[in-house]
Structures are given as C-alpha cells and as structure tokens.
C-alpha positions in Angstrom: 0.0 0.2 -0.4 1.6 3.4 -0.7 2.5 6.2 2.1 -0.2 9.2 2.4 1.0 12.2 3.9 -1.7 15.3 3.9 -0.5 18.9 3.8 -3.1 21.2 5.2 -3.8 24.9 4.0 -6.3 26.5 5.3 -9.4 24.7 3.6 -7.0 23.1 0.7 -6.3 20.1 1.3 -2.7 18.3 -0.9 -2.6 14.8 -0.7 1.0 13.2 -1.7 1.6 9.7 -2.2 4.9 7.7 -3.5 6.5 10.6 -6.5 2.1 11.3 -7.2 0.6 14.7 -6.3 -3.7 14.8 -6.4 -4.6 18.7 -6.5 -6.4 21.4 -7.8 -6.3 23.5 -11.4 -6.4 27.1 -12.0 -7.6 27.0 -15.6 -11.4 27.6 -15.0 -10.0 31.0 -13.4 -7.3 31.4 -16.7 -10.4 30.9 -18.8 -12.1 33.2 -17.0 -9.4 36.1 -16.4 -9.4 35.8 -20.4 -13.1 36.1 -21.0 -13.4 39.4 -18.4 -10.0 40.9 -20.0 -8.4 40.7 -17.0 -4.7 40.1 -15.9 -3.8 37.8 -13.0 -1.9 40.9 -11.7 -5.1 43.1 -11.9 -5.8 40.6 -8.7 -3.5 42.1 -6.4 -5.3 45.8 -7.3 -9.1 45.0 -7.6 -8.9 42.2 -4.9 -5.7 42.6 -3.1 -4.3 39.1 -3.6 -0.3 39.4 -3.0 2.4 38.5 -5.9 3.1 35.1 -3.9 -1.2 33.6 -3.7 -0.7 35.0 -8.1 2.0 33.2 -8.8 0.5 30.1 -5.9 -2.4 30.1 -9.6 1.0 29.8 -12.1 2.3 27.1 -10.0 -1.1 25.1 -9.3 -0.3 25.7 -5.1 -3.3 25.7 -2.6 -4.0 29.3 -2.6 -6.2 29.8 1.1 -10.6 29.4 1.5 -10.3 33.4 1.7 -8.7 34.5 -1.0 -11.7 31.5 -3.1 -14.2 33.5 -1.0 -13.0 36.9 -2.3 -12.8 35.5 -6.4 -15.8 33.9 -6.0 -17.5 36.9 -4.8 -15.6 39.4 -6.8 -16.6 37.3 -9.8 -20.1 36.5 -8.8 -19.9 32.4 -9.1 -18.5 29.4 -7.2 -15.8 27.6 -6.3 -15.5 25.5 -8.9 -16.1 27.4 -11.3 -12.3 28.9 -10.8 -10.6 25.6 -8.9 -10.7 21.9 -10.8 -9.9 19.0 -9.1 -6.7 17.5 -11.1 -6.8 13.6 -11.3 -3.1 11.9 -10.2 0.1 13.5 -11.9 4.0 11.9 -11.5 5.5 14.9 -10.1 8.8 15.2 -12.2 11.6 14.3 -9.9 14.4 15.9 -10.1 17.7 15.1 -11.8 16.0 12.0 -13.6 14.3 12.0 -17.5 
C-alpha cells in the first residue's frame, strides 16, 4: 500500500503519494480572466491579493479559503467555476528524465 501524507493549508488539502500529487488546477480561473479581459496581476489591485498568491495560481499550489471566497464574491461564482480537481499527476523528479 502507498503511504499517504496530508498537508493542510487553511481549507485546501493536497495529498502526496509516492511521486504523485493530487490537487487542484486554476485553469477555470484563467479562462474566466480571459473572458473578462483581465490579467492575473489585476487581481492584486482589485482584490488585494499578493504577488505570492498570484504566483501560486501559475504553479498550481494551494491557496487559502479566504482567497477562494474573495474570487467567488468578485466574479459572483461558485468555487467550481474557478478551480477544478486534478487527478493523479506524476511529479517531476530532479535529475531524472
């Protein structure tokens, strides 16, 4: 059986399992931004998000529930309209091809 370790980040859970990362994608948010004619950095000014949070979008890293709430309030949408579940993806291993 594979070992699982849970990492909690406010309201987001990312599960790591022996070279596999399961989590979320912000592709729906990116599409929404394009549809609205906005850039990711516009969210800094509009919602007061940090550049670090914006970087997390691009890296597919977890964000806080508070950030999800701000995005949903601004876009008048549900969390599923800005994030999506991503099935098991192999993690890149350093030094190996």
